[in-house]
N, C-alpha and C positions, 0 to 999 in steps of 0.2 A: 424105317417106320412097317411094322407089321400091320396088314390089313388082313380084318377077321370080317367076316361073311357072319351076320346076322340076321335072324326072321321072326319077330317072334309072332306070336298066335295072337289072333283077338281076345281070348282069356286073359292074356296077362297083358296086355299092351296097355301104356297110359296116355294113349292119343292116337288119333286116325288123321293122317295126312294125304289128301284129295289134291292131285292135279287134274288142269280142267284145260284143254286146247278148244279156244274158240276162232273157226276160220269163216270167209267172207262175211265178215263186220258190217257194218256202215259205216265209213271212213269216218263220216264229219262226229261219230258217235265219238269215236276213238281219240282223236283230237282234242277232245275237251276234257279237261283232268277234273273239273266241278261234274261235269254230268257224269264220269266214271264213279265217282268219289257217289253221288247221290245213290245212282244202281245199284254200288254194292252194298255201301250201307243200309238199303232196303230191304237188300235180299236177305242181309247176314240177319235183321231184326223179323224177318217172314219167319227164319228158320229157326227162331227160339233160340239165336243168342243174343249174347247182353253188350251193344255194343259201349266201348270205353273211350274210344278217341280215334283220331284218324289223319294222316298226311298223305298228301299228293305231289308230286313233282312235274311239270311240263318242259319235255328237253327242248333243245331246240337242235333242228328245223320240226322235229316232229317225235312225238313218242310220250310216253306215260307211264312212272311208276307210281304207287300206291301201296297203302298198306290200311285196313281197318283193324283195330286192337280189339279184340272181344275178350269178355270175361273168360272166356273157353279158350285163347287163344288167338288167332289173326287167321284175315281172309288179305293176300298180298295178289298184286297183279303188274304185268308188263304190258304194252300197250304198245304195235306197231303199226299205226294208222296206214301209212304207206303199203302195207301187205295184207291190210284189213283182217288181222291176227290180234289175239291177246291171249295171255298164258297165266292161267290163275292157279292159287294153292291157298288150299283151305286145311288149317290143323286146327281140331277140335280136341278137347279132353270130355264133352260131352257125349253122354251116350242116348239126349233124348233131342238133340239138332236135327234137322231134316234138314241132312245136306245135300238130297235129290232138288227140293223144293229148290234152294239157295241155286244151286248149278241151273236150274232150268229159268230161275227170276231174272240172273244173267243174263243168259242167253236170248230172255224177249227185250232186255234193256240194251245189247250189244247188238239187237240184232242181226244175231249171229244165225246165219244158213244152215249150219252143220260146226257140231261141238262133238268131242272126244275126251271122256275121261282115262288119261293115259297113263295114270298109276293110283291107286287104291291104298294103302300100308298103313296099318299096323305100327305105332311109333313105341318102341319101351329101351333105355339105355341097357345094353348088356352086362351082365357080370363074366368076365373072362377070366377063366382059370390062373391061379398066379396074381391078379389084381384086387384081390378082396379088400385086401390092407389100403390100399390106394383111394378107396368108396369115400365120401364125406361121411361123416355121419348123420343115421337116418336116410340113407341114399335110398334104403330100401319101402319109406315113409314117401313117397312121393305124391304131395296133396292138390286135389283138382276142386277149383271152386265155382260153381254153377248153377243156374236157376234149374227146377227142377219142376214137372206137373205128377209126379209120384216121388215116393220114400220107402225103403224096406222098415215093415213094423217094427220088427224086434232091434233095428238098431237104434230106431225115434226113443224106444222103448229105455233102451240101454242109458242116451243121453240123457233122457228125464230126469231117469234113477241116479245119473253122475250127478245130477243138477239138484237132487232134491227135489224136483217139482213132482214126481211122478204117484199119482194115487189110483191104485185099481179099481179099473171098473165094476161095478157091484156084482153084473152081469156073466161078467168075463169076455165080453164082445170087444174086439179090437178092431172092429171095423171103422170106429169113428176116427181112426187118424187118418185113414183115407180122405175123410172129411177134413180134418184139419189143414192137411196139404192143398188137396184141392178149393175148399174156399177161401184158402188165404190170396191176396192178388198176388200178392209173388211167393213164393218157399226157395232158399238158397240153400244146399247142399255141399260140405265138404267132405269129399271121396278118398280115401285110401284104397286105390284100388277099387273093387267094390263097393266096399264098407263105410257107411257114413259114419262120420264122426265127428261129425259138426254140422249146425244146422241155427238155422234162422228165418222169421218170417214176419209179412207186412200186411196188417188187416188196413182197408181203407174205404172209400165210399165212390175211387175209381175216377175222382175227379179234382179233389181239391187236398182232403187231408191223408194222413195215413199214420198209423202204429207200430214201431219195429219192438219184435217180440220174441220171446223163445230162443235168443239167440246163446247158445252153449257149443263148447268143442268140449272132447272127452279130455279127461285130466290128460292122459298118455301122451296128447297130443299141443297142450297147451305152449306156449312160449315161443310158437312159432311162425306170428302172423296171422294165424285162419281166422281169429275172431274178428278182428280189421278187413281181411277179404271180403267178411260173411259180410259184415255191415256197407262197404263199398259197393258190393254187389247189388244189394237189397237197397242203398240209395241212389246208385247208377237206372236201376230199373224203374225206378218212382218215377225220377225225375224226366225219363223218357216218357213215362206215361202222362205228363204235365201236372205232377202232383207236386206244390212246392212249399207244402207246411208238411214237415214231417218229425214225429214224436218219439220219445219211448221212456221207459221208467228203467232206471238203472240203479242196482242194489249199492248199498252204503259203499263208499269210496271208488267207486268205477268211473269218477269224473276227468280224473287222470286219461283213462280209455278211451273216453268219447268225444273229449274235447278235441284234442287233433285229428278227429273225423269230421267237426264241424259242428257240434251239438254243444248247447252252452246250456246253464242251468238256468231253470225259468223261476224269477224271482218272486215273492210274492202266491205261488202258487202250490196248493197241496194236493198230492194223488190222493186219491180213495178209492177203497171197494166197499162195496155190497156186502154185508156179512149179516145180513138178516133179513 
């Protein structure tokens, strides 16, 4: 088997992988799988990640391994309490996650006196000469879905137009699109590289109720499960905020799409819109 070297640039990378080594940690902290899970979960959330699930295991007589699954990829750890040492790996396809904040939060939680970033690498599957035919269909359209604080206006307009929802502003000013993202309690984007090819947002009082709307995937990327990922990302983020009443208005004949995601038709209720 031939091994090829490959060094993707940050411009064409699909994700970023960071390895961190924590030394001189508090031994008691590294012996407690539940404590490590809480420390890493809190760090992930503070960094802007959306936590989906987690699993941690405590070995005998000592040692802990665990993973935090995030919508943007993962946080993993293996801890050696006897050496007061923990090795952490963060992988993300998000450009907006604050990885430095996550690293520092874990250092505080582990009570580490010294930590280093031993690797910080952009990741992308290379296309090697002669192997192009063996790549799966759409391999150049790798999609990453995650929550964002901003989104490219031109891409948003393209999606609204593709869905038939776009009305040109009378004054030609597109700055309101920044507010669409900023003023939504959550805004999820699906990206092919750096191009926004799908989106969805949630409106909420931030306490009890929320409505999901503007869920759209560009027609050239439909049928790949991206819409499902957008909904799941928004629902997970809302539940993390303690919001448990989540509604939406679907287009005709879309119930088969939403029902497997946990939604059901509200019987005896009529959606209405102010028209005058």
